[in-house]
Structures are given as structure tokens and as C-alpha cells.
C-alpha positions in Angstrom: 7.7 11.5 9.9 4.6 9.9 8.5 3.8 9.5 4.8 1.3 12.4 4.8 4.2 14.9 5.1 6.0 17.1 7.6 2.8 18.2 9.3 2.0 14.8 10.7 3.7 12.8 13.4 3.0 9.3 14.5 4.1 7.1 17.5 3.4 3.4 17.6 3.8 0.8 20.4 3.0 -2.9 20.3 3.5 -6.4 21.5 3.7 -9.7 19.6 4.0 -13.3 20.7 4.2 -16.7 19.1 1.8 -18.6 21.5 2.1 -22.0 19.9 5.8 -22.8 19.3 5.1 -25.5 16.7 2.9 -23.3 14.6 4.7 -20.6 12.6 2.3 -17.8 13.3 2.9 -14.6 15.4 0.0 -12.7 17.0 0.5 -8.9 17.3 -1.3 -5.9 18.7 -0.3 -2.3 18.5 -1.6 1.2 19.2 -0.7 4.1 16.9 -1.2 7.7 18.0 -1.2 10.3 15.1 -0.9 14.0 15.4 -1.9 15.8 12.1 -2.5 19.3 10.9 -6.3 18.8 11.0 -6.9 16.1 13.6 -5.4 13.7 16.1 -6.2 10.0 16.2 -5.6 6.8 18.2 -5.7 3.6 16.0 -5.6 0.1 17.5 -4.5 -2.8 15.3 -4.5 -6.6 15.8 -3.0 -9.0 13.2 -1.4 -12.4 12.6 1.9 -12.7 10.7 3.4 -15.9 9.2 6.9 -17.0 10.1 7.4 -19.8 7.6 11.0 -20.8 7.0 12.4 -20.7 3.4 12.0 -24.1 1.6 14.8 -25.7 -0.5 13.5 -26.8 -3.9 15.2 -28.9 -6.7 17.9 -27.3 -8.9 19.1 -24.9 -6.3 15.9 -23.0 -6.1 14.5 -21.6 -2.8 10.8 -20.7 -2.0 9.7 -18.1 0.5 6.2 -17.2 1.5 4.8 -14.6 3.8 1.3 -13.3 4.8 -0.3 -11.2 7.3 -4.0 -10.4 8.1 -5.7 -8.3 10.6 -7.8 -5.3 11.5 -6.9 -1.6 12.0 -9.3 0.6 13.9 -9.8 4.4 13.8 -11.3 6.8 11.3 -10.6 4.5 8.3 -11.1 1.2 10.1 -10.6 -1.8 7.9 -9.6 -5.5 7.8 -6.6 -6.2 5.7 -4.5 -9.0 4.1 -1.2 -9.1 2.2 1.3 -11.7 1.3 3.9 -12.8 -1.1 5.4 -16.0 -2.6 8.9 -16.0 -4.2 11.1 -18.5 -5.9 14.7 -17.6 -6.3 18.1 -19.0 -7.1 21.3 -17.7 -5.7 23.8 -17.1 -8.5 26.7 -15.3 -6.9 28.3 -15.2 -3.4 31.3 -13.4 -2.0 32.0 -13.7 1.7 28.7 -12.7 3.4 27.3 -11.0 0.3 24.8 -13.0 -1.9 23.0 -12.3 -5.1 19.8 -14.1 -6.3 17.2 -13.8 -9.0 13.7 -15.3 -9.5 10.1 -14.3 -9.6 7.3 -13.6 -7.2 3.6 -13.1 -6.6 2.5 -10.2 -4.3 -1.0 -9.3 -3.2 -3.0 -7.4 -0.8 -6.5 -6.2 0.0 -8.3 -3.8 2.4 -11.6 -2.1 2.3 -12.0 -0.4 -1.1 -8.7 -1.5 -2.6 -6.9 -4.6 -3.7 -4.2 -5.8 -6.1 -2.3 -8.9 -7.3 1.1 -8.6 -8.9 3.5 -11.0 -10.6 7.0 -10.3 -11.9 10.8 -10.9 -11.8 12.9 -10.2 -8.7 16.6 -9.7 -7.9 17.9 -9.7 -4.4 21.1 -8.9 -2.6 21.6 -10.1 1.0 24.4 -8.8 3.3 25.3 -8.2 6.9 24.1 -5.0 8.4 25.5 -4.7 12.0 24.1 -7.6 14.0 21.3 -8.2 11.4 21.1 -9.6 7.8 19.7 -7.2 5.3 18.0 -7.8 2.0 17.7 -5.4 -0.8 15.1 -6.5 -3.4 14.5 -5.0 -6.8 11.3 -6.2 -8.5 9.1 -5.3 -11.4 5.5 -5.9 -10.5 2.9 -6.4 -13.2 -0.5 -5.7 -11.7 -2.7 -8.5 -13.0 -5.8 -7.9 -10.8 -7.2 -5.2 -8.6 -7.4 -1.5 -8.7 -4.8 -0.3 -6.1 -2.4 2.4 -7.3 0.3 2.6 -8.5 -0.1 0.7 -11.8 2.6 -1.8 -12.8 6.1 -0.7 -12.1 9.4 -1.2 -10.2 9.6 -1.8 -6.5 12.6 -1.5 -4.3 12.5 -2.9 -0.7 15.1 -2.9 2.0 14.4 -5.2 5.0 16.4 -6.6 7.9 16.0 -9.5 10.3 17.8 -10.3 13.6 
């Protein structure tokens, strides 16, 4: 089900590749087909995604960065960019379960909307089947831009294989 509610359905298919093994960037292309209450739409997208490895810093700190940029076609076609940088320190571990805390900077922009946030973050990482999952709880203070919502909490669950 798409964000617009129960009257909209969406199907997406795509491909991605890392054409230059020594450069941590992945190129991707996808096609999204939407069926809505008032219209149907095909939206192509092409983008590049970073695949930087986490960096160890002094005093047990760890830095992670991420960005993506691209273009989405269709009725509301736009170029876009988003990214984050985080510095965290692990403070507890039990078997494969780890807890960490730190701070981050998050930002993004597309036609007509942008934002830049800063704030504290806490994470829990744990096994989830064959993958590692991360649950992040953050409080993001919007320091620039006009995108909604205003400052507030963010909860993210992600997994990698």
C-alpha cells in the first residue's frame, strides 16, 4: 500500500550496479507503476547511492556517511538529493545485540522543498534472520529549509545483507 492510502497501489522494479569496484558508488534505475483513485502513472527514476564503509575514529567513536542523488520522472518530476552523517559510540553489547549513541546531520532537497536537521541519536543493532537490522531513534532539530514536519522525533528500522 502506498502512502496515499488504501485507494492507491504501487509496483516498482529496478536494477543497480557498482560499475567501478574501487569507487563506493552504486548506480540504480527503476520504474514505478502507480494505480490511484484518480489516475494511473508510470514514473522512471535514476540515481546514484554512496556505499561508504563506516570509519573508526579516536576514543571508540565511529562515523557513517550516506548520500543519494538522482531524478524521478512522471507528473511531479524532480531532481533530488538526501544524505546523512553520524558519529556514534557503542556503549553496550550482549551477544549480537549492540547499543550506541551519538549525533547526526540529515538533509535533503527536491523541487520546492528542502531541509537540514541536526540532533542526538541512539541505535540498537541486532540479527534479523540472515540480515543485520538497525533501529535508530533520533530527535531531529530542523535548522534550515521548509520541509514538513517541523523538528521532532524520528524512528527508523533498516536492514542490510
